[in-house]
Backbone bond lengths (Angstrom), bond angles and torsions (degrees), N, CA, C in turn:
res aa  C-N    CA-C-N  psi(-1)  N-CA   C-N-CA  omega(-1)  CA-C   N-CA-C  phi
1 M - - - 1.463 - - 1.497 111.64 -
2 F 1.290 114.52 135.59 1.444 125.13 -176.42 1.568 112.05 -82.31
3 L 1.292 122.97 132.34 1.353 123.88 -173.48 1.613 103.43 -111.74
4 A 1.256 113.94 119.62 1.542 118.58 -176.54 1.556 106.88 -70.89
5 Y 1.281 113.65 153.22 1.398 120.77 174.52 1.507 114.88 -145.87
6 E 1.355 116.70 161.68 1.444 121.71 177.46 1.483 111.40 -85.79
7 G 1.375 114.13 114.25 1.475 121.22 -178.02 1.486 117.82 -52.70
8 K 1.293 116.91 -31.80 1.478 121.90 -174.05 1.544 107.91 -65.21
9 L 1.298 119.09 -23.20 1.497 126.75 -178.75 1.493 112.95 -71.60
10 K 1.203 118.99 -16.00 1.511 124.01 -169.02 1.567 113.32 -59.72
11 V 1.388 112.67 -42.10 1.462 116.72 176.71 1.465 113.86 -67.87
12 F 1.317 112.72 -43.30 1.549 116.51 177.84 1.496 112.22 -64.22
13 S 1.368 118.46 -38.39 1.431 121.91 174.90 1.507 113.93 -59.46
14 R 1.268 118.97 -40.30 1.432 125.78 175.32 1.549 110.44 -62.54
15 E 1.311 115.49 -44.13 1.412 120.05 178.97 1.494 113.28 -64.72
16 L 1.385 118.34 -40.56 1.438 120.91 173.38 1.513 113.98 -59.26
17 R 1.330 115.07 -38.96 1.500 117.35 177.93 1.517 111.36 -63.91
18 T 1.321 117.27 -34.34 1.433 121.17 -179.21 1.474 108.90 -74.54
19 H 1.329 121.11 -29.78 1.495 118.66 -174.37 1.514 107.11 -124.30
20 M 1.392 117.19 65.60 1.416 122.07 175.61 1.462 113.27 -73.55
21 T 1.325 120.93 153.93 1.403 126.47 176.14 1.586 105.69 -70.66
22 D 1.370 115.17 169.17 1.414 116.46 174.86 1.428 114.74 -70.50
23 A 1.316 118.12 -30.31 1.471 124.04 175.17 1.560 107.92 -66.23
24 E 1.289 119.39 -46.28 1.422 122.44 -177.54 1.538 109.87 -66.68
25 K 1.284 120.04 -41.04 1.449 124.56 172.14 1.492 112.12 -54.61
26 A 1.406 116.12 -51.01 1.487 116.82 -179.44 1.483 113.22 -64.27
27 L 1.329 120.04 -31.87 1.457 121.37 179.87 1.471 109.27 -74.65
28 W 1.430 118.44 -41.72 1.349 121.04 -178.90 1.537 114.43 -61.21
29 I 1.338 116.11 -33.76 1.548 119.89 178.17 1.544 106.71 -58.83
30 K 1.388 117.46 -33.30 1.472 119.34 -174.98 1.567 111.66 -89.88
31 L 1.337 120.16 -20.52 1.402 120.75 176.61 1.540 123.03 -97.48
32 R 1.347 108.60 -18.91 1.562 113.86 178.89 1.530 109.05 -67.09
33 R 1.311 111.83 168.43 1.499 122.40 172.21 1.459 112.56 57.11
34 K 1.362 120.75 27.56 1.401 124.45 171.97 1.527 114.34 63.71
35 Q 1.263 117.58 36.05 1.521 121.14 -175.93 1.454 116.49 -76.57
36 L 1.372 120.47 -17.53 1.419 123.96 175.75 1.482 112.74 -103.38
37 K 1.305 118.75 102.67 1.399 127.16 178.73 1.588 113.58 57.20
38 G 1.335 114.77 17.92 1.439 119.12 178.94 1.536 112.54 81.48
39 Y 1.335 121.06 11.90 1.451 124.43 179.07 1.552 111.64 -85.12
40 Q 1.372 110.40 138.93 1.470 117.89 174.71 1.437 112.93 -82.22
41 F 1.368 121.24 129.44 1.385 125.30 173.94 1.496 109.97 -112.64
42 Y 1.331 119.38 146.64 1.379 122.03 173.60 1.559 108.74 -115.80
43 R 1.318 120.65 154.44 1.416 120.90 177.36 1.480 111.01 -113.18
44 Q 1.377 116.51 147.69 1.512 123.65 -176.11 1.481 110.45 46.23
45 K 1.303 116.57 60.28 1.356 127.42 -179.46 1.516 113.21 -87.68
46 I 1.338 118.80 128.59 1.488 119.14 176.01 1.471 116.26 -84.75
47 I 1.273 116.60 123.00 1.498 124.96 -177.89 1.492 107.37 -129.85
48 G 1.340 118.85 109.96 1.461 120.33 -172.47 1.434 113.59 61.35
49 D 1.358 115.82 -125.59 1.403 122.61 178.93 1.522 114.43 -97.08
50 Y 1.345 114.64 14.49 1.416 120.02 -174.85 1.520 113.86 -124.93
51 I 1.255 115.84 158.34 1.552 121.54 174.59 1.510 104.21 -118.59
52 V 1.275 116.96 116.24 1.501 122.31 179.58 1.540 107.42 -97.34
53 D 1.304 113.18 152.80 1.444 117.92 -175.17 1.541 112.47 -67.30
54 F 1.228 115.45 -48.94 1.504 120.75 -179.29 1.546 108.79 -138.09
55 Y 1.325 112.82 139.64 1.474 119.01 -178.54 1.564 110.07 -135.69
56 C 1.294 117.43 130.33 1.463 122.61 174.29 1.503 107.05 -118.13
57 P 1.338 118.13 101.35 1.472 125.81 179.13 1.504 113.07 -58.04
58 G 1.309 115.84 -40.50 1.511 120.22 -174.21 1.502 108.50 -66.34
59 A 1.284 124.24 -31.67 1.437 129.57 179.52 1.516 112.03 -101.82
60 R 1.341 119.10 -8.78 1.464 123.56 -172.47 1.487 112.18 51.81
61 L 1.352 112.16 48.99 1.475 121.70 -175.11 1.501 111.17 -120.59
62 V 1.331 113.39 129.64 1.467 121.11 174.17 1.552 108.16 -107.61
63 V 1.355 116.04 136.15 1.482 119.03 175.18 1.394 108.10 -120.83
64 E 1.291 124.56 126.04 1.471 134.73 179.54 1.494 109.68 -110.85
65 V 1.372 113.91 133.32 1.348 120.06 175.05 1.598 107.81 -113.28
66 D 1.338 116.87 111.08 1.494 117.52 -174.02 1.475 115.88 -101.47
67 G 1.312 111.72 127.47 1.518 119.48 175.66 1.502 107.32 -85.70
68 G 1.289 117.73 -177.79 1.477 125.60 -172.17 1.578 110.07 -60.38
69 Q 1.316 117.20 -32.33 1.424 119.06 -179.49 1.490 115.20 -62.15
70 H 1.288 118.33 -12.89 1.518 122.25 175.77 1.467 115.88 -83.90
71 Y 1.332 116.18 -3.61 1.460 117.19 -173.22 1.563 116.01 -103.03
72 G 1.370 114.23 4.23 1.478 119.26 169.47 1.507 110.46 -71.19
73 L 1.285 119.82 158.54 1.541 122.81 179.70 1.486 108.26 -61.74
74 E 1.310 124.52 -46.75 1.428 125.21 -179.98 1.475 114.56 -62.81
75 E 1.400 116.47 -44.64 1.461 115.23 175.84 1.563 114.48 -69.76
76 M 1.303 119.30 -28.07 1.393 122.63 179.15 1.570 108.39 -68.25
77 A 1.275 114.40 -38.97 1.548 117.87 176.51 1.473 111.41 -69.79
78 K 1.305 120.47 -36.49 1.459 121.37 171.44 1.517 114.92 -61.42
79 D 1.394 114.06 -37.48 1.434 117.32 -179.24 1.509 112.52 -70.88
80 R 1.298 115.76 -29.71 1.478 122.77 175.79 1.435 109.36 -65.69
81 V 1.334 122.29 -46.52 1.440 126.50 178.02 1.556 111.09 -62.81
82 R 1.306 116.90 -43.90 1.406 123.17 176.56 1.419 113.31 -62.06
83 D 1.401 119.12 -43.09 1.548 122.45 178.37 1.454 108.80 -61.99
84 K 1.387 115.16 -45.33 1.507 122.07 -173.28 1.555 104.98 -61.75
85 Y 1.370 121.70 -40.06 1.434 121.82 -179.86 1.595 107.62 -65.10
86 L 1.298 112.39 -49.36 1.496 112.70 -174.92 1.588 110.91 -65.98
87 R 1.361 122.00 -30.25 1.364 119.85 173.84 1.518 114.85 -70.71
88 E 1.334 114.80 -30.79 1.486 120.91 173.50 1.532 110.49 -62.97
89 Q 1.381 116.52 -26.42 1.451 118.79 177.34 1.529 110.74 -84.26
90 G 1.329 115.65 8.28 1.421 117.27 177.67 1.614 113.09 84.68
91 L 1.254 115.77 17.18 1.509 121.83 -177.22 1.519 112.13 -101.34
92 E 1.274 117.06 143.97 1.512 122.73 174.88 1.534 100.39 -93.03
93 V 1.356 114.21 142.93 1.448 117.51 179.35 1.641 107.16 -128.62
94 L 1.353 109.12 125.38 1.467 118.77 174.48 1.492 110.49 -109.73
95 R 1.254 122.44 132.94 1.424 127.39 177.56 1.480 112.80 -118.78
96 F 1.327 120.39 133.03 1.471 127.81 177.52 1.520 108.15 -130.67
97 S 1.262 115.62 149.95 1.485 119.77 175.89 1.521 108.79 -82.61
98 D 1.325 119.92 157.38 1.408 123.49 177.08 1.587 110.20 -54.85
99 R 1.354 110.77 -40.91 1.454 117.06 -176.79 1.587 111.12 -63.88
100 E 1.400 115.77 -40.65 1.462 117.31 177.11 1.541 111.24 -60.04
101 V 1.378 111.64 -43.42 1.519 111.91 -176.83 1.529 113.53 -66.28
102 L 1.344 113.86 -37.05 1.509 120.51 179.70 1.556 115.55 -73.91
103 I 1.310 115.94 -35.11 1.420 119.83 -176.62 1.484 114.89 -101.84
104 E 1.326 118.64 -34.18 1.509 124.80 -179.07 1.484 109.91 -121.71
105 C 1.240 117.79 51.51 1.584 122.73 -175.83 1.515 107.84 -62.04
106 E 1.272 122.45 -42.76 1.497 125.43 179.17 1.601 109.65 -57.65
107 S 1.284 115.28 -46.25 1.483 118.64 -178.96 1.587 110.73 -66.45
108 V 1.353 115.42 -37.91 1.468 118.91 177.67 1.593 107.46 -64.57
109 L 1.387 116.02 -46.87 1.445 116.48 -178.58 1.543 111.74 -61.85
110 E 1.350 117.90 -34.76 1.527 119.65 177.83 1.553 107.43 -63.24
111 K 1.325 117.94 -44.59 1.511 121.37 -177.97 1.558 109.70 -61.18
112 I 1.292 117.18 -38.31 1.492 123.05 178.06 1.492 105.44 -67.49
113 Y 1.358 118.84 -50.47 1.496 123.92 -173.67 1.498 110.15 -53.76
114 V 1.359 115.25 -48.14 1.522 117.76 -175.42 1.488 112.25 -67.63
115 N 1.444 119.96 -15.53 1.487 122.32 174.42 1.437 112.89 -89.17
116 L 1.380 118.41 4.15 1.435 117.68 179.81 1.529 105.55 -101.38
117 P 1.332 114.06 132.76 1.518 116.03 -177.30 1.527 114.09 -63.76
């Protein structure tokens, strides 16, 4: 199934791939090259009007790595709207904090693994 996206986000998506956070880099090392159950993941993927951190089309799974800016009331509300939209597209959304990824990476990978069919 094709997921439509907003073309104007393409340049921004490329920029985000170039300037990933330390947590995103650490997780990407574990997700790339079909290392989890043979599933392909993409980073900084455009879905609709949003850019998600990681997307696995084969499992219809979105993985978000949230830094401190996501924990303010306004940002949390935006994330709820975003997650609702993604779920309406038939996607599962998993969210992890930067800290979780950096300190408990194996636990994060286990949670992703069990969400892959």
